C-alpha positions in Angstrom: -22.7 -21.6 19.6 -22.1 -20.1 16.3 -22.1 -21.8 13.1 -20.2 -20.9 10.2 -22.0 -19.2 7.4 -22.7 -20.8 4.2 -20.8 -20.3 1.5 -23.1 -18.6 -1.5 -23.0 -21.2 -4.8 -21.8 -18.0 -6.8 -18.8 -17.6 -4.5 -18.0 -21.6 -4.9 -18.5 -21.5 -8.6 -16.0 -18.3 -8.9 -13.3 -20.2 -6.7 -13.5 -23.2 -8.8 -13.2 -21.1 -12.3 -9.8 -19.4 -10.9 -8.9 -23.1 -9.5 -9.4 -24.2 -13.2 -7.2 -21.1 -14.8 -4.3 -21.8 -12.8 -3.2 -23.9 -16.1 -2.7 -23.3 -19.4 -4.6 -26.0 -21.7 -3.0 -28.2 -24.7 0.3 -28.1 -22.5 2.1 -31.4 -21.9 3.0 -30.1 -18.3 0.7 -27.5 -16.4 2.1 -24.4 -16.7 1.2 -22.0 -14.0 -0.7 -18.9 -15.6 0.7 -16.6 -12.7 4.6 -15.4 -12.8 6.5 -17.9 -9.7 8.4 -16.0 -7.0 12.2 -16.5 -8.1 11.3 -18.2 -11.2 13.1 -16.0 -13.5 16.6 -16.6 -11.4 19.3 -19.0 -12.3 19.3 -21.4 -9.8 21.6 -24.5 -9.3 20.0 -28.2 -9.0 18.2 -28.6 -5.6 18.4 -24.5 -4.7 15.4 -22.7 -4.7 14.9 -18.8 -5.8 13.7 -16.1 -3.8 12.8 -12.9 -5.3 11.5 -9.6 -3.9 9.8 -6.9 -6.4 9.2 -4.0 -4.0 12.8 -4.2 -3.1 13.9 -4.9 -6.1 16.5 -8.3 -5.6 16.3 -12.1 -5.5 18.7 -14.7 -4.7 19.4 -18.5 -4.8 19.4 -20.4 -1.5 19.5 -23.9 -0.5 16.7 -26.4 -1.2 17.5 -27.4 2.0 16.4 -24.2 4.2 13.5 -23.5 5.9 12.8 -19.8 6.4 10.4 -17.1 8.5 10.8 -13.7 6.7 9.7 -10.4 9.1 9.9 -6.8 7.6 10.7 -3.7 9.2 11.1 -0.5 8.3 14.7 1.3 8.8 14.9 5.0 9.8 18.6 5.8 9.8 19.3 5.6 6.8 15.5 5.2 5.7 14.8 1.9 4.1 13.8 -1.9 4.5 15.2 -4.6 6.6 14.1 -8.1 6.1 15.5 -10.7 8.3 15.3 -14.4 7.8 15.2 -16.8 10.3 17.0 -19.8 8.7 16.7 -23.9 9.6 18.4 -26.2 7.7 16.1 -29.3 7.1 17.7 -32.4 5.4 15.9 -34.1 2.6 14.8 -37.5 3.4 16.5 -40.2 0.3 12.8 -41.2 -0.2 11.8 -37.5 -1.3 14.9 -37.2 -4.0 14.7 -37.4 -7.7 16.3 -40.3 -9.1 19.4 -38.5 -10.2 19.7 -36.2 -6.6 22.1 -38.0 -4.6 21.6 -37.6 -0.5 23.8 -35.3 1.2 26.5 -37.0 2.8 26.2 -36.7 6.6 29.8 -35.3 7.2 29.6 -32.3 4.5 26.4 -30.7 5.5 24.8 -29.6 8.6 22.6 -31.4 10.9 18.7 -31.0 10.6 17.4 -28.2 12.8 20.9 -26.0 12.2 19.7 -22.2 12.2 20.9 -19.3 11.6 19.7 -15.3 11.0 20.2 -13.3 7.7 19.0 -9.8 7.4 19.0 -7.9 3.7 18.5 -4.2 4.1 17.4 -1.9 1.1 18.0 1.9 1.2 17.3 4.9 -1.4 20.3 5.4 -3.0 19.5 8.9 -3.3 22.1 11.2 -5.1 25.4 9.3 -4.2 27.1 8.3 -7.6 29.2 5.9 -6.0 29.3 3.1 -3.6 32.0 4.5 -1.8 30.6 8.0 -1.2 27.2 6.4 0.0 29.1 4.5 2.7 30.8 7.5 3.4 27.6 9.5 4.0 25.3 6.9 5.7 27.8 4.5 7.4 30.9 7.0 8.1 33.2 4.1 6.7 35.3 4.0 3.9 37.0 0.9 4.2 35.6 -1.4 1.0 37.0 -4.4 -0.1 35.6 -4.6 -4.1 33.7 -7.6 -4.8 31.4 -8.9 -7.5 28.0 -9.6 -6.8 25.3 -10.4 -9.0 24.4 -8.0 -11.7 24.8 -4.7 -9.1 26.5 -1.5 -10.3 29.1 -1.9 -7.6 29.6 -3.8 -4.8 32.0 -4.3 -1.7 32.7 -6.1 1.4 32.9 -4.2 4.8 35.4 -4.9 7.5 32.8 -6.3 9.6 32.1 -8.9 6.7 28.7 -7.6 5.3 28.5 -7.5 1.7 27.0 -3.7 0.3 25.9 -3.5 -3.3 24.6 -0.3 -5.4 22.2 -0.8 -7.7 20.7 1.8 -10.0 18.0 2.6 -7.5 19.0 1.3 -4.3 21.8 0.4 -1.5 21.5 -3.2 -0.2 23.3 -4.5 2.5 23.5 -8.1 3.3 24.3 -8.9 6.8 24.8 -12.6 7.8 24.8 -14.1 11.5 26.2 -17.5 11.3 24.4 -19.9 14.3 24.6 -23.6 13.8 24.3 -23.3 10.4 27.5 -21.6 8.3 25.8 -19.0 6.1 29.4 -17.6 5.0 29.6 -20.7 3.3 26.6 -21.3 1.8 25.7 -17.8 0.3 29.7 -16.7 -0.4 28.8 -19.2 -3.6 25.4 -18.2 -4.6 26.7 -14.5 -4.9 26.2 -14.6 -8.9 22.7 -15.7 -8.4 21.6 -12.3 -7.2 19.6 -10.4 -9.4 19.2 -6.7 -8.5 16.2 -5.2 -10.8 15.4 -2.0 -9.4 
């Protein structure tokens, strides 16, 4: 039977120093010394922020969502697909802060409701417009102009996907509602998106 190796005291001391350095001294509230994922997004109360610096975007989502994220390279057009398996998890009333009201049962999904979302990020290349990129890469010119965060241009495709042109990328959001209606949850949060690259 193998026994775990003892941890040298110097490593334990270094780990303790890192743990203590996580908060700044002389502060009324502990402040993390490293940036928080999605911390610079302007999310409503109860929402959480998600940010992917490599893909160059971030957005707010309901605090009742739990997700599993996967990434996969795409070949045509070349880019990155991030997939999110989303599950609704009701927040128990005892976990709420005093000013938060529990979700009314009739207006919210049920615990365990799920959906699937794909957010694809592609190189913009030499395309000067969203219509030009869509024509070259998606073989479509049917775009309905929308507003989407701080995108240079944004549109909705006939199949419901949203497409945004940023200074260096093209981002496509593809919502696959299951028992959880992603359309009703993500549409009002389009303004929270921040495209940083």
